[in-house]
C-alpha positions in Angstrom: -34.4 29.1 -30.7 -34.7 25.5 -29.7 -37.7 23.7 -31.3 -40.3 21.4 -29.7 -40.3 18.8 -32.5 -43.5 17.0 -33.2 -45.6 19.6 -31.4 -45.8 22.6 -33.9 -49.6 22.7 -34.5 -52.3 21.2 -32.2 -55.6 21.6 -30.6 -56.9 21.1 -27.1 -59.5 18.5 -26.2 -60.8 20.7 -23.3 -64.0 19.7 -21.6 -63.7 16.0 -22.1 -61.8 14.7 -19.2 -61.4 18.1 -17.4 -63.8 21.0 -16.5 -66.6 18.7 -17.2 -69.3 16.4 -15.9 -67.2 13.6 -14.5 -69.6 10.8 -15.5 -69.0 7.7 -17.7 -71.8 9.0 -20.0 -70.0 12.1 -20.7 -66.5 10.5 -21.0 -67.9 8.0 -23.6 -69.7 10.5 -25.8 -67.8 13.9 -25.8 -64.7 12.7 -27.7 -64.5 9.7 -29.9 -62.1 8.2 -32.3 -63.8 9.9 -35.2 -62.8 13.2 -33.6 -59.2 12.2 -33.5 -59.4 11.2 -37.2 -61.0 14.5 -38.1 -58.2 16.5 -36.2 -55.5 14.5 -38.1 -57.2 15.3 -41.4 -56.7 19.0 -40.7 -52.9 18.5 -40.9 -52.3 19.1 -37.2 -49.5 17.1 -35.5 -50.7 16.8 -31.9 -53.5 17.1 -29.3 -53.3 18.5 -25.8 -55.4 16.4 -23.5 -56.5 18.2 -20.2 -57.2 15.7 -17.4 -58.7 16.4 -14.0 -57.3 14.2 -11.2 -60.9 13.0 -10.4 -60.6 10.9 -13.6 -57.8 8.7 -12.2 -57.4 9.3 -8.5 -59.5 9.8 -5.3 -58.9 12.6 -2.9 -56.9 10.0 -0.8 -54.5 9.3 -3.5 -55.9 6.0 -4.6 -55.8 5.3 -8.3 -59.0 4.7 -10.4 -58.2 2.1 -13.0 -61.2 2.7 -15.2 -60.2 6.3 -15.6 -56.8 5.5 -17.1 -58.6 3.7 -19.9 -59.7 7.0 -21.4 -56.1 8.3 -21.5 -55.1 4.9 -23.1 -57.8 5.3 -25.7 -56.8 8.8 -26.7 -53.1 7.7 -26.9 -54.0 4.7 -29.0 -56.2 6.7 -31.4 -53.4 9.4 -31.7 -51.0 6.6 -32.6 -53.3 5.2 -35.2 -53.8 8.7 -36.9 -50.2 9.9 -36.6 -50.8 12.5 -33.9 -48.6 13.2 -30.8 -50.2 14.0 -27.5 -49.6 16.2 -24.5 -51.0 14.8 -21.2 -51.9 18.0 -19.2 -52.8 17.5 -15.5 -55.4 20.3 -15.5 -56.4 19.9 -11.9 -54.6 18.1 -9.0 -55.9 17.2 -5.5 -56.0 20.4 -3.7 -55.5 22.7 -6.6 -57.3 24.1 -9.6 -56.8 27.3 -11.5 -60.5 28.3 -11.2 -60.8 27.8 -7.6 -59.3 29.3 -4.5 -57.0 26.6 -3.5 -53.8 28.1 -2.2 -53.4 25.2 0.4 -51.7 23.0 -2.2 -48.5 25.3 -2.0 -48.4 25.1 1.7 -49.5 21.5 2.2 -46.9 18.8 1.9 -49.4 16.0 1.9 -51.1 17.5 -1.1 -47.8 17.9 -2.8 -46.9 14.3 -2.0 -50.1 13.2 -3.7 -49.3 15.3 -6.8 -45.8 13.8 -7.1 -47.0 10.3 -6.5 -49.7 10.8 -9.3 -46.9 11.8 -11.7 -44.9 8.8 -10.7 -47.9 6.6 -11.6 -48.4 8.4 -14.9 -44.6 8.0 -15.7 -44.7 4.4 -14.8 -47.6 3.7 -17.1 -46.7 6.1 -20.0 -43.0 6.8 -19.7 -42.1 4.5 -22.7 -44.1 6.6 -25.1 -41.6 9.4 -25.2 -41.4 9.4 -29.0 -45.1 10.7 -29.2 -46.2 11.8 -25.8 -45.3 14.7 -23.5 -46.2 15.5 -19.9 -47.5 18.9 -18.7 -47.0 19.2 -14.9 -50.0 21.5 -14.0 -52.3 23.9 -15.6 -52.1 27.5 -14.8 -50.5 28.4 -11.4 -52.4 31.6 -10.5 -50.7 33.3 -7.6 -47.5 35.2 -8.6 -46.3 35.0 -4.9 -46.0 31.2 -5.2 -43.3 31.4 -8.0 -40.4 29.9 -5.9 -42.6 27.3 -4.2 -43.8 26.2 -7.6 -40.3 25.9 -8.8 -39.5 23.7 -5.9 -42.5 21.4 -6.5 -41.8 21.2 -10.1 -38.1 20.3 -9.5 -39.1 17.6 -7.2 -41.7 16.3 -9.6 -39.4 16.3 -12.6 -36.9 14.2 -10.6 -39.6 11.6 -9.7 -40.7 11.5 -13.4 -37.2 10.8 -14.6 -37.0 7.6 -12.5 -39.4 6.0 -15.0 -39.4 8.4 -18.1 -35.8 9.7 -18.6 -36.5 11.1 -22.1 -40.1 12.2 -22.2 -40.7 15.9 -22.7 -41.9 17.8 -19.6 -43.8 21.1 -20.0 -43.6 23.6 -17.2 -45.6 26.9 -17.1 -45.1 30.0 -15.0 -47.3 31.8 -12.5 -50.1 34.2 -13.2 -52.0 31.6 -15.3 -49.1 30.5 -17.4 -48.4 34.1 -18.2 -45.8 34.6 -21.0 -44.3 37.4 -18.8 -43.6 34.8 -15.9 -41.5 32.4 -17.8 -38.3 34.2 -16.7 -39.3 33.4 -13.1 -39.0 29.5 -13.8 -36.0 27.7 -12.7 -33.3 26.9 -15.2 -34.2 23.9 -17.4 -33.6 20.7 -15.4 -32.3 18.8 -18.5 -32.5 19.0 -22.2 -36.2 17.6 -22.4 -37.8 20.6 -20.6 -40.1 22.8 -22.5 -41.4 26.3 -21.2 -45.1 26.5 -21.6 -47.3 29.6 -21.7 -50.9 30.5 -22.5 -51.9 33.5 -24.5 -55.2 35.2 -24.9 -54.1 38.8 -25.3 -55.6 41.3 -25.7 -57.7 39.7 -23.0 -60.4 42.3 -23.5 -60.8 41.1 -27.0 -60.5 37.3 -26.7 -62.7 37.2 -23.7 -65.3 39.9 -24.5 -68.7 39.3 -22.8 -67.3 36.4 -20.9 -69.7 35.5 -18.2 -67.1 34.2 -15.7 -65.1 37.6 -15.6 -66.3 40.0 -13.0 -67.2 43.5 -14.2 -67.4 42.3 -17.8 -70.6 43.4 -19.4 -72.6 40.6 -21.0 -73.1 42.6 -24.2 -69.6 44.0 -24.5 -68.0 43.7 -27.9 -64.7 44.7 -29.5 -63.1 44.2 -32.9 -59.6 43.2 -33.9 -57.3 44.7 -34.9 -58.0 47.9 -32.9 -55.9 50.8 -31.4 -53.7 49.9 -28.6 -55.0 52.8 -26.6 -58.5 51.3 -27.0 -57.5 47.9 -25.6 -55.8 49.6 -22.7 -58.6 51.9 -21.7 -61.3 49.2 -22.0 -59.0 46.7 -20.0 -58.8 49.3 -17.3 -62.5 49.8 -17.3 -63.7 46.2 -17.5 -60.7 44.1 -16.4 -59.1 46.2 -13.6 -57.6 43.1 -12.1 -55.5 42.6 -15.2 -52.0 44.1 -15.5 -51.8 46.5 -18.4 -48.0 46.3 -18.2 -48.0 43.9 -21.1 -49.1 46.8 -23.4 -46.8 49.5 -21.9 -43.6 48.5 -23.6 -45.1 48.3 -27.1 -43.6 51.0 -29.3 -45.7 52.9 -31.9 -46.0 50.9 -35.0 -44.6 47.7 -33.5 -46.3 44.5 -34.2 -48.4 43.5 -31.1 -47.3 39.9 -31.0 -43.6 40.5 -31.8 -43.6 43.0 -28.8 -45.3 40.7 -26.2 -43.3 37.6 -27.3 -39.9 39.3 -27.3 -39.0 38.8 -23.6 -40.0 35.1 -23.6 -38.1 34.4 -26.8 -35.0 36.1 -25.3 -35.4 34.0 -22.1 -35.8 30.7 -24.2 -32.7 31.6 -26.4 -30.5 32.3 -23.4 -31.5 29.1 -21.7 -31.6 27.0 -24.8 -35.2 25.8 -24.1 -38.1 25.3 -26.5 -41.2 27.5 -26.1 -44.7 26.2 -26.4 -48.1 27.9 -26.1 -50.6 25.4 -24.6 -53.7 27.5 -25.0 -54.8 30.4 -27.2 -58.1 31.3 -28.7 -61.1 33.7 -29.1 -64.4 33.4 -27.4 -67.5 32.7 -29.5 -68.9 36.2 -28.7 -66.3 37.9 -31.0 -67.3 38.5 -34.6 -65.8 36.0 -36.9 -63.9 38.5 -39.1 -62.1 39.7 -36.0 -61.5 36.2 -34.9 -59.7 35.4 -38.2 -57.7 38.5 -38.0 -56.5 37.7 -34.6 -55.7 34.1 -35.5 -53.8 35.2 -38.6 -51.6 37.6 -36.7 -50.7 35.2 -33.9 -50.1 32.3 -36.3 -47.7 34.5 -38.1 -45.8 35.2 -34.9 -45.7 31.5 -33.9 -44.2 30.7 -37.3 -41.6 33.5 -37.1 -40.3 32.2 -33.8 -40.9 28.5 -34.3 -43.2 28.3 -31.3 -45.4 25.2 -31.1 -49.0 25.6 -29.9 -52.4 24.2 -29.3 -55.5 26.2 -29.9 -58.2 26.3 -27.3 -60.3 24.3 -28.1 -61.8 21.6 -30.3 -65.5 21.8 -29.1 -67.4 23.5 -26.3 -66.2 25.6 -23.4 -67.3 28.9 -25.3 -64.2 28.6 -27.5 -64.9 25.4 -29.5 -63.9 25.9 -33.1 -66.2 23.1 -34.4 -69.2 24.8 -32.9 -71.9 26.6 -34.7 -70.5 30.1 -34.2 -67.3 29.3 -36.1 -68.9 27.3 -39.0 -68.6 30.1 -41.4 -64.9 30.4 -41.0 -64.0 26.9 -40.0 -62.0 26.1 -43.1 -60.1 29.3 -43.1 -59.4 29.0 -39.3 -58.0 25.5 -39.6 -55.3 26.9 -41.9 -54.4 29.4 -39.2 -53.9 26.9 -36.4 
């Protein structure tokens, strides 16, 4: 399978310039140069930088010059410490994965603002293609927007290529960048397209006791590994909105990750496109032994198939691996990224 060179093992900087308090005080203190140096010391090769549009653009499409400086700083620090960087537009004007914002897929004005923002990002950063990649948009939720999203993505790639002909561009599928939705993406527009997915399965384990999930008990706990039937029954009970189809094709005795990666690997091989997992991780409510077990298994699968990835996340956001919960296993966890 085609490889995403330079982006094998990374970590997210979630909560810094996205899903955050959009204030100068927060921007200046949450991530600093010392954090990038620390990440490089772990032997990783890149960071994924989620950015909300509010950092760099108003709702009217006017650019905020001060906001771009934080992207510049991160890029400069990464260059200094030998890391590559993925610039992920985590939220665009009119759309966010965690809000009801379907208007984006029906509103040409909002789509124009999206394309124009990527034109500006390409104009500013298109010359950094040897150590920077672009990720068009984080987690398109509605599966019914698959074709509309393909059309928007195609238009945006064309606009980016005017300024950045060689920069890698990551595109994820619907249903929150589901691995099972990659086959719905358009054929790669050129040789520098990467198919991007997020992976938190079994969700009932990785998001146990998550306060933002409806019907999830605040005291729910589950270990890993566990019986597939247990994952399925608990998912049906506490996450009825989730599709258990991802488990239904797993044969007795088959490795979980091999089974759920298989279709995406086949699609990538048929289309000669690299695969990348932009987010994966375990909530800080899970016991640390189970967390290590899960990371060990998914790491082995990533290595078998040559899939690049970035763990969610460096600090905070209930998944931060440098937070107190993970301290007893941090050294072992770093080896499994």
